[in-house]
C-alpha positions in Angstrom: 24.0 1.1 -9.7 20.5 -0.4 -8.8 20.9 -4.0 -9.6 18.8 -6.0 -11.6 18.7 -8.9 -8.6 17.7 -6.3 -5.7 14.3 -6.7 -4.5 12.1 -3.8 -5.7 11.0 -3.5 -1.7 14.8 -2.9 -1.0 15.1 -0.3 -3.7 12.3 1.6 -2.2 13.4 1.2 1.3 16.7 2.3 0.4 15.7 5.1 -2.2 12.1 6.5 -0.9 12.3 8.7 -4.6 12.0 5.4 -6.4 8.4 4.7 -5.3 7.3 7.6 -7.5 9.2 5.5 -10.5 8.0 2.4 -9.5 4.7 4.1 -9.7 4.8 5.3 -13.1 6.3 1.9 -14.5 2.9 0.0 -12.6 5.4 -1.7 -10.5 4.4 -3.3 -7.0 6.5 -1.8 -4.2 4.8 -3.2 -1.7 2.9 -6.7 -1.2 4.4 -7.6 -4.6 8.1 -6.0 -3.8 9.8 -9.4 -2.9 10.5 -9.7 -6.4 13.8 -9.3 -7.8 13.9 -5.7 -10.0 14.4 -7.7 -13.3 11.5 -9.8 -12.9 9.2 -7.4 -11.6 9.8 -5.3 -14.7 9.3 -8.7 -16.7 5.6 -9.1 -15.3 4.8 -5.9 -16.2 6.4 -5.8 -19.7 8.6 -2.9 -19.1 12.4 -2.4 -20.0 14.5 -3.1 -17.0 17.2 -0.6 -18.4 14.6 2.3 -18.5 13.6 1.7 -15.0 17.3 1.7 -14.1 17.8 5.1 -15.6 14.6 6.3 -14.3 15.9 5.3 -10.8 19.2 6.9 -11.5 17.7 10.3 -12.3 15.3 10.2 -9.5 18.2 9.3 -7.0 19.8 12.8 -7.6 16.4 14.5 -6.2 16.3 12.2 -3.3 13.3 13.2 -1.1 14.3 12.5 2.5 10.7 12.8 4.4 10.1 9.3 3.4 13.1 7.6 5.0 12.3 9.9 8.1 9.7 7.2 8.8 12.6 4.6 9.8 13.5 6.9 12.5 10.6 8.6 13.9 8.5 7.2 17.0 6.4 4.5 15.9 3.1 6.4 17.3 4.1 9.1 15.1 4.1 6.7 12.2 0.9 4.8 13.1 -0.9 8.2 13.6 0.1 9.4 10.0 -1.3 6.1 8.3 -4.4 6.7 10.3 -4.8 10.6 9.4 -3.2 10.4 5.6 -3.8 6.7 4.2 -6.8 5.5 6.6 -9.0 8.9 5.7 -8.1 8.4 2.2 -9.8 5.2 1.9 -12.8 6.0 4.1 -13.4 8.9 2.0 -12.4 7.4 -1.3 -14.0 4.3 -1.4 -17.8 5.6 -1.3 -17.1 8.0 -4.0 -15.5 5.5 -6.5 -18.2 3.1 -5.9 -20.6 5.9 -7.0 -18.6 6.5 -10.3 -18.6 2.8 -10.8 -22.7 2.6 -10.2 -22.8 5.8 -13.1 -20.5 4.1 -15.5 -22.3 1.1 -15.3 -25.7 2.3 -16.0 -24.5 4.5 -18.9 -21.8 1.7 -20.4 -22.6 -1.2 -18.8 -24.8 -2.9 -21.6 -22.1 -2.1 -24.1 -19.0 -2.9 -21.9 -19.6 -6.2 -19.7 -16.0 -6.0 -17.8 -17.2 -2.7 -16.2 -20.0 -4.9 -14.2 -16.9 -7.3 -12.7 -15.2 -3.9 -12.3 -17.6 -2.9 -9.8 -18.0 -6.2 -7.8 -14.1 -6.3 -8.1 -13.9 -2.5 -6.2 -16.9 -3.6 -4.2 -14.7 -6.7 -2.9 -11.9 -4.6 -1.9 -14.0 -2.3 0.1 -15.2 -5.2 2.0 -11.7 -6.3 2.3 -10.1 -3.0 3.2 -13.3 -1.5 5.7 -12.8 -4.2 8.5 -8.8 -4.3 8.4 -8.5 -0.4 8.9 -10.7 -0.6 11.9 -8.7 -3.5 13.3 -5.4 -1.7 12.7 -6.9 1.5 14.6 -8.7 -0.5 17.5 -6.0 -3.0 18.3 -2.9 -3.5 16.6 -1.6 0.7 16.5 -2.7 1.3 20.1 -0.8 -1.8 21.2 2.2 -0.7 19.3 1.8 2.7 21.2 1.8 1.2 24.6 4.6 -1.0 23.7 6.9 1.9 22.5 5.7 4.1 25.6 6.4 1.5 28.0 9.9 0.5 26.8 10.7 4.2 26.7 9.8 4.8 30.4 10.8 1.0 31.4 7.3 -0.2 32.3 6.1 -3.7 32.0 5.3 -4.7 28.7 1.6 -4.1 27.9 -0.5 -7.3 27.4 -2.2 -8.1 24.1 -4.6 -10.4 23.5 -3.3 -12.0 20.7 0.2 -13.1 22.2 2.9 -11.9 20.4 2.4 -8.8 18.1 3.5 -10.9 15.2 0.1 -12.6 15.1 -1.7 -9.8 14.2 1.0 -8.6 12.0 0.9 -11.8 10.0 -2.6 -11.4 9.4 -2.6 -7.6 8.4 -0.1 -8.7 6.1 -2.2 -11.3 4.3 -5.1 -8.8 4.1 -2.6 -6.7 2.4 -2.0 -9.3 0.1 -5.5 -9.9 -0.6 -6.2 -6.0 -1.1 -3.0 -6.0 -3.7 -4.5 -8.8 -5.6 -8.0 -6.7 -6.1 -6.2 -3.8 -7.2 -4.0 -5.6 -9.6 -7.2 -7.0 -10.9 -8.7 -3.7 -11.0 -6.0 -2.4 -13.1 -6.0 -5.3 -15.5 -10.0 -5.2 -16.0 -9.6 -1.4 -16.8 -6.6 -1.9 -19.3 -4.4 0.1 -16.7 -6.9 2.6 -16.0 -7.2 3.3 -20.0 -10.2 4.8 -20.6 -12.0 4.2 -24.5 -11.6 7.1 -27.0 -15.7 7.5 -26.5 -15.5 7.9 -22.5 -17.5 10.5 -20.8 -15.9 13.0 -18.0 -17.5 10.4 -15.2 -15.6 7.5 -17.1 -12.5 9.5 -17.0 -12.9 10.7 -13.3 -13.5 6.8 -12.5 -10.6 5.7 -13.9 -8.6 8.5 -12.8 -9.7 7.9 -9.3 -8.7 4.1 -9.5 -5.3 4.8 -10.4 -4.6 7.4 -7.7 -6.5 4.6 -5.3 -3.6 2.3 -6.5 -0.9 4.7 -5.4 -2.0 5.6 -2.3 -2.8 2.1 -1.4 1.1 1.1 -2.4 2.3 3.5 -0.2 -0.2 2.9 2.6 0.9 -1.0 2.6 4.5 -0.1 2.0 4.6 2.0 5.7 3.2 -0.7 7.2 4.6 -3.7 5.8 8.2 -2.3 4.9 8.8 0.1 8.0 5.8 0.1 10.8 5.5 -4.2 11.3 9.3 -4.8 11.0 9.8 -2.0 13.5 7.3 -3.1 15.9 8.3 -7.0 15.9 11.8 -5.3 16.8 10.5 -3.3 19.6 8.8 -6.4 20.9 11.8 -8.2 20.8 13.9 -5.6 22.7 10.8 -5.4 25.4 11.6 -9.1 25.9 15.3 -9.2 26.1 14.7 -6.6 28.8 12.7 -8.6 31.2 
């Protein structure tokens, strides 16, 4: 039985199938995942008993693929994040920007919030694009080399940032900023709900934003809750071995 005082993050880690439940109810399990379940449900104005029932139902269909990332090499996890989630962000943000412009051109004069939505999406792009570059160029290669050195009994690689906890703290802050912008997109779009007169492009835009939010939550969850803590633990083990 899931306790209402248990944090959303811990539930997501213990029960990977809970992620789809949280997505269905619009509950943030990555950046905002440190809230107790009851508090997170209240913030989204959903019944905690309904969420618990959905979590229990999902537990009977537990998918172990997600939980395997807690045991696989960090180099493999990093490669998966880059190939799956980074690639998705790089592919999807330009497409969403194009859809945003089309919808603003057509519906902007009568729906002013669409312009704010577009500028918020641009801010999210400006936040994520350099963020991905820093992870791919600095953090992920260092973690992979650290893991390799520890496995081979070699000296710990030199990092230009002191301890790996420093870039991880920066990446975590940037995740929180991206999560805040994504939450703003959800609010501005009324939970990605199109008006009755919406054209197919309007629907495609909001559907794309909804899918982007789901992928971003999965992306940040893998980093914040699995990759980053394991990387810090790995570096601590390397320091202890010296």
